[in-house]
N, C-alpha and C positions, 0 to 999 in steps of 0.2 A: 085269247090270239086276234079272232076278229076285230077286236075294240082297237086293238095296236094297227092292223091295216087300214080300218076305217078312220082313224086319229090321223095316219101317215098322209090321207088323201088332202087332208087340210093343205099341206105345201104342194103335194105330185096329184092333180086333178082338179084342186080348188083355186089356189093361190096360181099356177101355172099349168095349162094343159094342152096337152096333143093338138096339133093342128087338125089332124082326122085322122080315122081308124087305125090306118095302116101303121101310125105312131104310138098305140094303144099301150106301149108296154112302157112308155114314160110315165103313164100314171100306174097302170097295174105291176109292171116289175119293181119297179120304185116301193112303191106301197107293200109288197111283197118283201121285198128285200130289210124293209125297214122295221119291220116286224120281227125279220131273223134277229137284226141288231136289237132288238128290245130282247129279246132271248136271251142273249149275251149279257145286258146289264141286269135281267131280273135272277137268272139260273147259271150263269157261268159258260164261259167257252165251251166246255162240252155240250152244253144244251145248245147254243149257236149251231154247231159243228152239226148235232143230230138233226137237227131242223134242216139244213141244207143238204146232208142226207137223204131225210126223205121227197127234198124236193125235188132231187138230182133224180131219185127212183122214177118217178113220174116222166120226167123226159127221156130218159135213158132207153126209157122201154117203148118211147113213142116212135112207130112205124113212118109216118109222111116224112116229107123233106122240103118244106114251106119254111120259108125264113122269118123272121120275127118281123120285121117292116116286109107285109105282104101285101099288094094293090089289088088281088085278083079275088077280091072277095065277093060274093051276092048277096051276104046279108051281113051286117059287122058284127051280129052276135055271132059269126065263124070265127071271129078274133079274138073272143072269151073263152081260151084255152089255154095249154101248156106252153104254149112260145112266149106269151106276155107275162104269164103269172111267175109260173116257177123258172122257167129258162131266160127269164127277163132279168128275174133276182140272182140270178148266177151271172150273167154278163156283170151286174154292178158290181157282183162279190169280185169276179177277176178283174174288174180294174181296180178294186179297192186293193185287191191283193198287190197288185201292182205298184200304185201311187203311195200304199201307206195309209193310214189312218186320217192321220193332219192335213197331208197334201189332198187325200180324197177329200174328205169334209170344206177345206177351203175351196174347191173345185166345185161342190154341188152348192155352198152357199153363195159364191156369185153365179152358177146357172141360175138357182131360184131371185137372186136378187137383179139378174139383168134382165129378165122375163119376167118378173112380176107382173100380175095380174094380165099376163099377153098367154100366147099361144106358142108351141114350141113343134118342131120338129126334129129327129135323131142326129139332123146335120148342128143342130144350134147346139147341143150336147157333148157333140165331139169336137164343135170350136173352141166352147171353154175349158174342157182337158188339154186339149192341146196348147193351148195359151196359158194353163196354170202350171203345167210339167214341163214343157218346152220338149214334148213326145211326140212323136207321131202316132197316129191310131187309125190312120188308113187300113192297114192290112187289118188289123184287129176286128173293127166294125162291119169292115167288107165279110170278114168271112164268118164272123158272128151271127149278125143284122142284118145284112143284104144277102146270104147264101144261108143252105137249110143245113140240119144234121149234126153232130157230133164226131169229134175223133173216136174210133176203135181201136184202142192200141193191144197188140200183142207183144209181150214185153219176156225177154228170156235173160236169164242171169246165170253168168258162169266166171269161175276166179282160176285164175294162171298162178300159180305156185311160183313159177321160175321168176317173173317176171315183176309178183307183187301186185297184180294190176286184176281190177273187179272189169268184167264186159257186160255191158246190157244193149241187146240186141231190140229194138223199138221198130215194129210195123204197124204202120197206117193200115186197118185192111175194112174200113166203110166202105161201102158202094159209092164209085166216084159216077159224078154226071153234072150237067151243066148246074143243077143246082146244089150240088155237096160237093165240096174242094180237098184236098189237101191241105192241113191246117199246118199252119206253123203257130210254136205256142213253145214255152218254157217250161221245162220239167225237171224241178228241182229232186233230188237225189240224197238221201241221208241214209251213211253208214255208222252203225255202233259195233264196238267191241267189247271183247268180254274185258273183263274188270277194270273197264274205264267208263267215268260217267258221263264225259261230254262228245257227242258224235263228229262225223265228219261232214259238214254239207257242200254240194254242188249243186252248179244247175246248168244245163245244155241247151241247147237250143234243136229243137224238130223242126222238121218240114219235108222230108223224104218218105214215100213210101216204104223205104227200110233205111235203117241205118244202122251202125254200131257205135257206140261211145265205152271210152276206157277209163278207167279211176285209179292213180296210183296212191294205193295203200298202206300203211304202216306193217299190217297183217291180216289175214284172214277173217273179216268181217262176221260178227256174230249175228247182226240183222241186218237188211235193206230195207229202205224204207221210199217205194215212188211218191212224191206228192206226198209228204210227211203233213205238210198244215192245210190239207185239200184245200188248193186256191185252183185247179181246173177241172173244168168240168168233160169228164171222158169215160167212155166205157172201157175198161183196165182189164185184160185178163193175164195176171201177173200169178206165177206160181212158183212161190218158193221153194227151195228143198226143206225136209219134212222138217230138221232140224230147225230151222229157221222160222218157219209157221210156228212152232212149237213158242220159240221166243216171242214171237209176234203177240201172243195170246196177253204180254205183261209187256206192251207197248201203250202207245196213244190209243186213245178212243176207236178212233176211224179206221187204223189199223189193228185194233182188234176186233171190230167190225167185220171186217175182212180177211182176217184170218179165220173168223167162225164160217163165214159164209165159202171159205174154201174147204173146213173140215166137214162141212155139210154136203160137200160133193161125192165125200169119199164112203165106204161102206164096211169099214173096218172095225174092230174093237176097242184100238187105240183111241181113235177118232171119238169116235163115243164117250169113252171116260174123260177125255176131254175138253167136252164139250157140257157134261156133265159137271165139271168143274166150273167150267164157266156162268152154266147157268145157277150152281148154286153160292157164287162167292165173287163173281165180276161187280165193283162198285156203279157203274153204270145203267142206269135199268135197260135202257136201250139197246145195248149190247148181251145183257140179260134176255131179251125179248126175242133178239138176233137169234140166240143159241136155242130158246124153246122152238122158233121153226125152223131151224136147223135140223133136230134131234126129230122133228114130226114129218121131215122130207125124209130123213134115213129110215124113219117107220119104226 
């Protein structure tokens, strides 16, 4: 892992380096994210997502609200922390998720070629991304790099059988301040149905303190997954109905991790048995490890 990180610094830190310490994430965030991409090449997509999961835990547990691009440090070592390493990596992951791997790669190659053997600021990266994609990144860079915090989401699900509509109520509950704003973001939602192999995918744009989103569906879904491909850095509180939670234990790897966490907050025998099954049979080591932690938490 460390070798991959340091190897990435040949490009991000040596070939191109940040103008000053406030833009350090352009060195360390890139090196951290390309270590994650190396995990995907070496061990597969679940290994990559698990690395992102571990990176996210440190970011989501942080208490301070300093932005990534921060000029008020007294000592440069104050910059070497979660903001520029895991959070910086997650910013790049969200950009790559928005652009797609090929356009992202083209944009980063352009960024490196244009600034080869030079110094850069965050604005230089934004300029290249906008030029190559034709998209505006003003709001994205403002909320993720020039302001602090992360979205803290409280999501509730309901099904209306009469209208055949699913409803998601989405609240942003982070403490707002001049440093931490309401975030605007795309929220992918995926619905699975019993007896069908192909899910239905939707994407909504959230940006208010509280919003309701409605989804016309052919029938009541068997499973609802919010951000199923793990493309948004957010602290999410979402408790699906018990049967959906049980079904989620056979879903994608991140879905299984989240289901295990939810079950770990319960104290009943049924949840214990489900976690025991995960511990003994899940195909991915990270999910089995999370099940062991959840069982320990339940004592």
